[in-house]
C-alpha positions as CSV (number, residue, x, y, z in Angstrom):
1,M,-2.5,-12.1,0.7
2,K,-0.8,-14.4,-2.3
3,K,3.6,-15.4,-2.1
4,Y,4.9,-14.2,-5.1
5,T,6.9,-16.4,-7.7
6,I,8.7,-15.5,-11.0
7,T,7.6,-16.2,-14.2
8,T,10.1,-18.5,-16.5
9,R,10.2,-17.6,-19.8
10,L,12.1,-19.6,-22.5
11,Y,12.5,-17.2,-25.7
12,F,11.7,-17.6,-29.4
13,S,15.4,-16.1,-29.7
14,V,16.6,-19.3,-28.3
15,I,15.0,-21.9,-30.2
16,V,16.0,-20.0,-33.8
17,T,20.0,-20.0,-32.8
18,V,19.8,-23.6,-32.2
19,L,17.8,-24.9,-35.3
20,L,19.8,-22.4,-36.9
21,L,23.1,-23.6,-35.7
22,T,22.1,-27.0,-36.4
23,L,20.8,-26.7,-39.7
24,Y,23.5,-24.9,-41.6
25,G,26.3,-27.0,-39.1
26,G,28.1,-22.9,-38.0
27,S,28.3,-22.0,-41.7
28,S,28.4,-18.6,-43.0
29,R,24.9,-18.4,-44.0
30,A,24.0,-18.9,-40.4
31,G,26.4,-16.9,-40.3
32,Q,25.2,-13.8,-42.0
33,Y,22.1,-14.6,-40.1
34,F,23.7,-13.7,-36.8
35,T,24.8,-10.8,-37.6
36,A,21.8,-9.8,-39.2
37,S,20.0,-10.2,-36.3
38,V,22.6,-8.8,-34.1
39,E,22.6,-5.5,-35.7
40,N,19.2,-4.8,-36.2
41,Q,18.3,-6.2,-32.7
42,S,21.6,-4.3,-31.2
43,K,20.5,-0.5,-32.7
44,K,17.1,-0.4,-30.8
45,K,18.9,-2.4,-27.4
46,V,22.5,-0.6,-26.8
47,K,20.8,2.0,-25.3
48,T,19.1,0.1,-22.6
49,T,21.9,-1.5,-23.0
50,V,24.5,1.3,-22.4
51,D,21.8,2.1,-19.8
52,M,22.4,-1.0,-17.7
53,D,25.5,-1.2,-17.8
54,T,26.4,2.2,-16.5
55,W,23.4,2.0,-13.7
56,K,24.8,-1.1,-13.0
57,A,28.9,0.9,-11.9
58,K,27.0,3.4,-10.2
59,Q,25.6,0.5,-7.8
60,N,29.2,-1.6,-7.7
61,R,30.2,2.2,-6.1
62,V,27.7,2.7,-3.7
63,K,28.3,-1.5,-2.4
64,I,32.2,-0.6,-2.7
65,A,31.2,2.9,-0.4
66,L,29.1,0.5,1.9
67,R,32.1,-1.6,3.2
68,D,33.7,1.5,5.3
69,K,31.3,1.9,6.6
70,E,30.3,0.4,10.7
71,S,28.2,-2.4,11.5
72,P,25.2,-1.3,12.8
73,T,25.3,-1.0,16.2
74,V,21.8,-2.0,16.5
75,L,20.3,0.2,19.7
76,G,16.8,0.3,21.3
77,I,15.4,-3.3,20.8
78,T,12.5,-4.8,22.9
79,N,10.0,-7.1,23.1
80,Q,7.7,-4.2,23.2
81,K,4.8,-4.9,20.5
82,A,3.8,-2.4,17.7
83,K,0.6,-0.2,18.1
84,S,0.5,1.5,15.0
85,I,3.4,1.3,11.7
86,P,4.7,4.0,10.4
87,I,5.6,3.8,6.4
88,L,7.7,6.2,4.9
89,L,8.0,6.6,1.0
90,Y,10.6,8.0,-0.5
91,H,10.1,9.3,-4.6
92,G,14.1,9.3,-6.4
93,I,17.2,8.7,-5.3
94,T,19.6,10.8,-7.2
95,E,24.0,11.8,-6.7
96,D,23.0,15.2,-8.5
97,K,23.4,18.4,-5.3
98,G,19.8,20.3,-5.4
99,N,17.8,17.8,-7.3
100,Q,14.5,17.8,-5.5
101,A,12.7,15.1,-7.8
102,G,14.6,12.1,-5.0
103,I,17.3,12.6,-2.0
104,Q,20.6,11.8,-2.1
105,K,22.4,9.4,-2.1
106,D,24.1,9.7,1.0
107,S,21.5,11.2,2.6
108,F,19.4,8.5,2.0
109,V,22.3,5.7,3.2
110,E,22.8,7.9,6.1
111,H,18.5,8.0,7.0
112,M,18.8,4.2,6.5
113,Y,20.9,2.9,8.9
114,A,20.4,5.7,11.7
115,L,17.1,3.9,11.7
116,K,18.9,0.5,11.5
117,N,20.6,1.8,14.4
118,N,17.9,2.4,17.0
119,G,16.0,-1.1,16.4
120,W,13.9,0.2,13.7
121,N,13.5,-3.3,11.1
122,T,11.2,-2.7,8.0
123,T,7.4,-5.3,7.0
124,S,6.2,-6.1,4.0
125,T,2.6,-5.4,3.2
126,E,1.1,-9.2,3.5
127,D,2.9,-8.2,7.6
128,L,1.5,-4.9,6.9
129,Y,-1.9,-6.3,5.7
130,L,-2.3,-8.8,8.7
131,F,-1.7,-6.3,11.2
132,L,-4.3,-4.1,9.9
133,Q,-6.7,-6.7,10.3
134,G,-6.1,-7.2,13.9
135,Q,-4.4,-10.8,13.2
136,K,-1.3,-10.2,13.6
137,E,1.4,-8.4,16.1
138,L,4.5,-7.0,14.8
139,P,7.4,-5.5,17.2
140,S,7.9,-2.2,18.2
141,K,9.8,-0.1,15.7
142,S,8.0,-1.7,12.3
143,F,7.3,0.6,9.4
144,L,7.2,-0.3,6.0
145,L,9.3,1.9,3.2
146,T,7.9,2.5,0.6
147,F,9.3,3.3,-3.4
148,D,7.0,5.4,-6.3
149,D,7.2,5.5,-9.7
150,G,9.4,2.5,-10.5
151,R,12.9,4.2,-10.8
152,K,15.9,2.9,-12.2
153,D,17.8,5.7,-9.2
154,S,15.5,4.1,-7.2
155,Y,16.4,0.5,-7.5
156,Y,19.9,1.0,-7.9
157,Y,20.9,3.1,-5.4
158,A,18.7,1.2,-2.3
159,D,18.6,-1.9,-3.6
160,P,22.9,-2.3,-1.9
161,V,21.2,-0.5,1.8
162,L,18.4,-2.9,1.7
163,N,20.9,-5.9,1.8
164,A,23.8,-4.5,3.7
165,L,20.7,-4.0,6.3
166,D,18.1,-6.4,5.8
167,F,15.5,-4.1,5.0
168,K,12.8,-4.8,2.9
169,A,11.1,-2.4,0.2
170,V,7.9,-1.8,-2.0
171,M,8.0,0.0,-5.4
172,F,5.1,0.7,-6.6
173,T,4.9,0.8,-10.6
174,I,4.0,3.6,-13.2
175,T,2.9,0.9,-16.4
176,S,2.4,3.1,-18.9
177,G,5.7,4.2,-19.6
178,D,8.6,2.1,-22.1
179,W,9.3,-0.8,-20.5
180,K,12.8,-0.3,-22.3
181,S,12.9,2.2,-20.7
182,T,16.3,5.0,-19.3
183,Y,14.0,6.1,-16.6
184,Y,12.1,3.6,-15.1
185,L,13.2,0.1,-14.5
186,D,12.1,-2.4,-17.4
187,E,11.2,-5.9,-17.6
188,E,14.8,-7.6,-16.6
189,E,15.6,-5.4,-14.1
190,Y,11.8,-6.2,-12.6
191,E,12.6,-9.8,-12.3
192,E,16.2,-8.9,-10.5
193,M,14.0,-7.4,-8.0
194,L,12.0,-10.1,-7.5
195,A,14.5,-13.1,-7.5
196,G,16.3,-10.6,-4.4
197,D,14.3,-11.3,-1.2
198,N,14.1,-7.2,-0.7
199,W,11.6,-6.4,-2.0
200,E,8.0,-6.2,-3.5
201,I,6.5,-4.4,-7.1
202,Q,2.8,-2.4,-6.5
203,S,0.2,-0.2,-8.3
204,H,0.6,3.2,-9.1
205,G,-1.4,3.2,-12.0
206,H,-1.0,3.2,-15.7
207,K,-2.1,6.9,-16.5
208,A,-3.6,7.8,-13.5
209,Q,-0.1,9.9,-12.5
210,S,-1.1,12.3,-15.5
211,E,-2.8,15.5,-15.9
212,I,-5.3,16.1,-18.1
213,I,-7.9,18.7,-19.5
214,I,-10.7,19.9,-16.9
215,D,-11.9,22.1,-17.9
216,K,-13.1,24.1,-21.6
217,D,-10.7,26.8,-21.0
218,G,-7.7,24.1,-21.0
219,N,-6.6,24.3,-17.2
220,T,-5.4,20.4,-16.3
221,G,-6.4,17.8,-13.1
222,H,-4.9,15.6,-11.3
223,Y,-6.8,12.0,-13.5
224,L,-8.2,10.1,-11.0
225,A,-9.3,12.7,-9.0
226,N,-11.7,14.6,-12.5
227,K,-13.8,14.4,-14.8
228,M,-12.0,15.0,-18.6
229,W,-12.9,17.5,-20.4
230,I,-13.4,16.2,-24.4
231,D,-13.1,19.1,-27.0
232,S,-15.6,16.8,-29.5
233,A,-17.9,16.7,-27.9
234,D,-18.3,20.5,-25.7
235,R,-18.9,18.6,-22.1
236,L,-17.3,16.8,-19.4
237,E,-17.3,13.0,-19.2
238,T,-20.4,11.9,-17.9
239,D,-20.9,10.1,-14.5
240,E,-20.2,6.0,-16.6
241,E,-17.7,7.4,-18.3
242,Y,-15.0,9.1,-15.9
243,R,-16.0,5.5,-13.6
244,Q,-15.1,3.3,-16.9
245,R,-11.7,5.4,-17.7
246,I,-11.0,5.1,-13.7
247,T,-11.6,1.8,-13.8
248,N,-9.7,0.1,-17.1
249,D,-6.6,2.7,-15.8
250,L,-6.4,0.4,-13.0
251,K,-7.0,-2.5,-14.2
252,N,-4.5,-2.2,-16.9
253,S,-2.3,-1.0,-14.6
254,K,-3.3,-4.8,-12.1
255,Y,-3.5,-6.8,-14.8
256,E,0.1,-5.8,-17.1
257,L,1.9,-6.4,-14.2
258,Q,0.6,-10.1,-13.2
259,N,0.7,-11.0,-16.5
260,R,4.2,-9.4,-17.4
261,L,5.6,-9.9,-13.9
262,G,3.9,-13.8,-12.8
263,I,3.0,-11.9,-9.2
264,E,-0.6,-11.0,-7.4
265,I,-0.4,-7.5,-6.9
266,N,-2.9,-6.5,-4.1
267,G,-1.7,-2.9,-3.2
268,F,-2.1,0.9,-4.6
269,A,-1.1,4.0,-4.1
270,F,-2.3,6.8,-5.1
271,P,-0.5,9.5,-7.5
272,F,0.1,12.2,-5.1
273,G,-2.2,10.9,-2.7
274,D,-5.1,12.3,-4.2
275,F,-8.5,10.4,-4.1
276,G,-10.6,13.2,-4.5
277,Q,-10.1,14.7,-1.2
278,K,-7.7,18.1,-2.5
279,D,-9.6,19.7,-6.0
280,T,-11.7,17.9,-8.5
281,N,-14.5,19.2,-10.7
282,Y,-16.3,15.6,-10.2
283,Y,-18.1,16.2,-5.9
284,D,-18.5,12.3,-6.3
285,A,-14.5,11.0,-6.9
286,R,-14.0,10.1,-3.9
287,K,-16.7,7.6,-3.3
288,V,-16.2,6.2,-6.7
289,L,-12.0,6.1,-6.7
290,E,-12.5,4.0,-3.1
291,A,-15.7,1.9,-4.8
292,I,-13.5,0.9,-7.5
293,T,-9.9,0.2,-5.4
294,R,-11.8,-1.7,-3.1
295,D,-12.8,-4.0,-5.8
296,L,-9.6,-4.4,-7.0
297,F,-7.3,-3.9,-3.9
298,E,-6.7,-4.9,-0.7
299,L,-4.4,-1.8,-0.2
300,T,-4.6,1.1,-1.0
301,F,-2.6,4.2,-0.1
302,Y,-2.3,8.2,0.5
303,Q,0.2,11.0,1.7
304,P,-2.5,12.5,3.6
305,W,-2.9,16.4,4.7
306,K,-0.5,18.1,6.4
307,D,0.0,18.6,10.5
308,S,-2.1,15.2,10.5
309,E,-2.2,12.0,12.6
310,V,0.7,9.1,10.3
311,R,0.1,6.2,11.6
312,N,-1.9,3.4,10.2
313,Y,-3.7,1.7,13.1
314,P,-5.7,-1.9,14.0
315,N,-8.7,-2.0,13.1
316,E,-9.7,1.2,12.5
317,D,-9.4,2.3,8.1
318,T,-7.7,-0.9,7.2
319,F,-8.1,0.3,3.4
320,M,-7.0,4.0,3.4
321,I,-3.0,3.4,4.4
322,K,-0.8,6.8,5.8
323,R,2.6,7.3,4.3
324,I,4.8,10.0,5.4
325,G,6.5,11.6,2.2
326,V,10.1,12.2,2.8
327,E,11.3,15.0,1.6
328,P,14.7,15.2,-0.4
329,D,16.3,18.2,1.9
330,L,15.4,16.2,5.3
331,T,18.2,15.3,7.7
332,S,18.8,12.6,10.4
333,D,17.7,14.2,13.0
334,E,14.7,15.3,12.0
335,L,13.4,11.9,9.9
336,F,13.7,10.6,14.1
337,A,12.4,13.7,15.2
338,L,8.8,13.0,12.6
339,L,8.8,9.6,13.5
340,E,8.9,10.5,17.5
341,Q,6.1,13.4,16.9
342,S,4.0,10.7,15.5
343,E,4.3,7.7,17.8
344,D,1.8,6.7,20.1
345,K,2.4,8.4,23.8
346,N,0.8,6.5,26.5
347,L,-1.8,8.0,29.5
348,D,-1.0,9.8,31.2
349,Y,1.3,12.0,29.1
350,Q,3.5,15.0,30.6
351,D,5.8,17.2,27.8
352,S,7.8,19.3,29.1
353,L,7.1,21.6,26.0
354,V,10.5,22.3,24.8
355,S,10.0,21.0,21.5
356,N,7.2,20.3,20.0
357,K,6.1,16.3,20.5
358,G,3.6,16.0,18.2
359,W,1.4,18.2,19.5
360,I,-1.3,18.4,16.1
361,Q,-2.8,21.9,15.3
362,S,-6.1,21.4,13.2
363,W,-7.9,25.2,14.6
364,G,-6.8,28.6,15.9
365,N,-2.8,29.0,16.0
366,L,-0.8,27.1,18.5
367,V,2.1,28.6,19.9
368,F,5.5,27.5,21.2
369,D,7.0,29.8,23.7
370,H,9.3,29.1,26.0
371,G,8.0,26.4,28.0
372,Y,4.4,27.2,27.3
373,F,1.8,26.7,24.4
374,T,-0.6,29.0,23.5
375,L,-3.7,27.8,21.1
376,L,-5.2,31.4,19.3
377,T,-8.0,31.0,17.7
378,S,-7.6,32.5,14.2
379,D,-9.9,35.4,14.5
380,T,-9.2,37.1,18.0
381,N,-5.9,36.5,20.3
382,S,-7.8,35.0,23.5
383,A,-6.5,32.0,24.3
384,G,-8.3,28.6,24.2
385,T,-7.0,24.8,24.8
């Protein structure tokens, strides 16, 4: 995987400014030009400027709050190597209590400090790729930290925490939005992110997170996993039309990020974790999506079904990589329980069965009671093992 570099830009407006100052020597004519120019630009950019100032102020408050926190006391460091890697997914970070669109800022800080205190450290997509290919060992308690969508709140609230803990994170970015949005990060902010050592940028599709109409009744479904209904032709897309639409969307996202930011895009996260394995009106969606994404990316990420295996191992499926979606109300204790449940168990393995240490219910009904567990079939009361 290639190293990321930031493209240097020389803006046309700077050249114009120098020329006018030279020609007019700071005369009133030049002053009139600059006044009009600034007024016109400010009408377009004032909202973004104010928005960035607001976010910077919020970010500074986080930095100030972190100064009062004790430095992490790292526990549990060993020389052991990782057998598997968990990947955490956060969608956003918010100050608004009860906002389910993201985790509370204080909860996120608590999660990260608790992980650091217990010996966990972040890795990069490049090292993850080499680990999954069996080409590199990583320390135990390595994890990949990821965010989806390219939201401002994720960057401004998370960045001071990453700096304080020497953590790294990956931002999977949507490119169909306005690059001067007040919700999504803009080009200047992405360049600021990449100027440091804490962030990677990868693709989350162009319109891939959208809902589309999937039948003549107007029902909607996920953009990638379904054929689109063409109302003017009273039919669904053909196989080739579907393939071309998906290919164009993922190419647009990848190449726009590469061209705008001067970086190499090697990873893609499926919106909703949906690659055609869920509800779809096209039987071959999964097969087609896998072929397209394999052609464009080295790594793709998704969220598996609940109660499924969530760790990633070398030399297994090194392409479809599993992520753990962190729910907004998850506490640090619950996060550690989740990581503990998913960790590798060395044989011979003994379990007191006082709590669930990661048993996965793949069929039947699993019941824990008084230090015993009973596995009941779905349609009878007979026990299984």
